[in-house]
Every structure is written in structure tokens, then in C-alpha cells.
C-alpha positions in Angstrom: 4.1 -21.6 8.7 7.6 -22.3 9.4 8.5 -18.8 9.9 6.2 -18.4 12.7 8.9 -20.5 14.8 11.6 -17.8 13.8 9.8 -14.7 14.5 9.3 -13.6 18.0 5.2 -13.5 18.7 5.6 -9.7 19.9 6.7 -8.6 16.1 4.3 -7.5 13.8 4.5 -10.0 10.2 5.1 -7.4 7.2 2.1 -6.7 5.2 2.7 -7.6 1.6 2.3 -4.2 0.7 5.4 -3.3 2.3 7.1 -6.1 0.8 6.2 -5.0 -2.5 6.7 -1.1 -1.9 10.2 -1.7 -0.6 11.3 -4.3 -2.5 9.8 -5.8 -5.2 9.0 -2.5 -6.9 12.1 -0.8 -6.6 14.2 -4.0 -7.7 12.5 -3.9 -11.1 12.8 -0.5 -11.7 9.5 -0.1 -13.4 7.2 2.7 -11.7 4.5 1.6 -9.7 1.6 2.8 -12.4 3.3 0.0 -14.3 3.6 -2.6 -12.1 0.1 -2.0 -11.8 -0.9 -2.3 -15.5 1.2 -5.2 -16.2 -0.9 -8.2 -14.0 -3.9 -6.2 -14.6 -4.8 -4.5 -11.3 -6.1 -1.3 -11.0 -3.7 1.6 -9.7 -6.2 2.5 -6.8 -6.0 -1.3 -6.0 -2.3 -1.3 -5.8 -1.9 2.2 -4.2 -4.0 0.7 -1.0 -2.1 -2.5 -0.9 1.1 -0.7 -0.7 -0.4 2.1 1.9 -1.7 -0.7 3.9 -5.3 0.0 3.2 -6.2 -3.2 1.5 -5.2 -6.7 1.8 -3.8 -9.1 -1.1 -6.5 -11.2 -2.3 -6.1 -14.6 -3.8 -7.2 -12.9 -7.2 -4.2 -10.1 -6.5 -2.1 -12.9 -5.1 -2.4 -14.9 -8.6 -1.4 -11.9 -10.5 1.4 -10.7 -7.9 2.4 -14.5 -8.2 3.0 -14.3 -11.8 4.4 -10.9 -12.6 6.8 -11.8 -9.7 7.8 -15.3 -10.6 7.1 -16.5 -7.1 3.6 -18.2 -7.2 0.4 -16.7 -5.3 1.5 -18.9 -2.3 4.1 -16.3 -0.9 1.6 -13.4 -1.1 -1.6 -15.4 0.3 0.9 -16.3 3.4 2.2 -13.0 4.3 -1.4 -11.6 4.1 -2.4 -14.2 6.2 0.2 -14.2 8.8 -0.4 -10.3 9.3 -4.2 -10.7 9.3 -4.0 -13.5 11.9 -1.4 -11.7 14.1 -4.1 -8.6 14.7 -7.2 -10.8 15.1 -5.1 -12.7 17.7 -4.8 -9.3 19.4 -8.4 -8.0 18.5 -10.7 -10.5 19.1 -11.3 -11.6 22.7 -11.5 -15.5 23.0 -11.2 -15.5 26.7 -15.0 -16.9 27.0 -14.6 -19.6 24.4 -13.9 -23.1 26.0 -11.5 -25.0 24.7 -12.8 -28.3 23.3 -10.9 -31.7 23.5 -11.1 -33.6 20.4 -11.1 -37.5 20.7 
């Protein structure tokens, strides 16, 4: 991902819920309930994403991508960057050998 080279590795990437909560939803002027209703997402699912309790799944990314006109890829990439950053810190791989592939 191109943005990985621009961000210092110690800085946690934003969860897609933060982008929705801080930028996207306020820019629409619509309520959170309406933002959930328009693409057919339950309010609870949206609130869980906004509160960083649930990831943006591919199914939700497709819906958000259509709703905001930016496609699902941005939502998937944001979630993948967030998840990968946390996994790299949570999983001990020191005992795994790195293979050389010919």
C-alpha cells in the first residue's frame, strides 16, 4: 500500500470508523440513523463501526463505497491497514523461520 511509506510505522493507522465518524458522516449533514438506513446497514452495526468495536467487512465496504461514491477498496484498505498494524504488534513471530524461495 503506497501510504505505508508515508506513515511512520509506530503511528497507528486510522480505523475506518474514525473516518466515517469524523469526516464522512458530518460532511453529509445526515444523521447516523439515516446513514445506516440508506445502504441497508443496521444502526447497531454502524454504531459498532463508529465506536471501533467492529471492523468494516467486505459486505459493508461495498455498501459504503456505493453510498459515498468512492468504491469499496478504500474501506477495505483502511481496515486492512488497521488490522495488520495491530496484528504485527500482537502476534509473536520470532520463532518462525523465514524461508528463501527460489
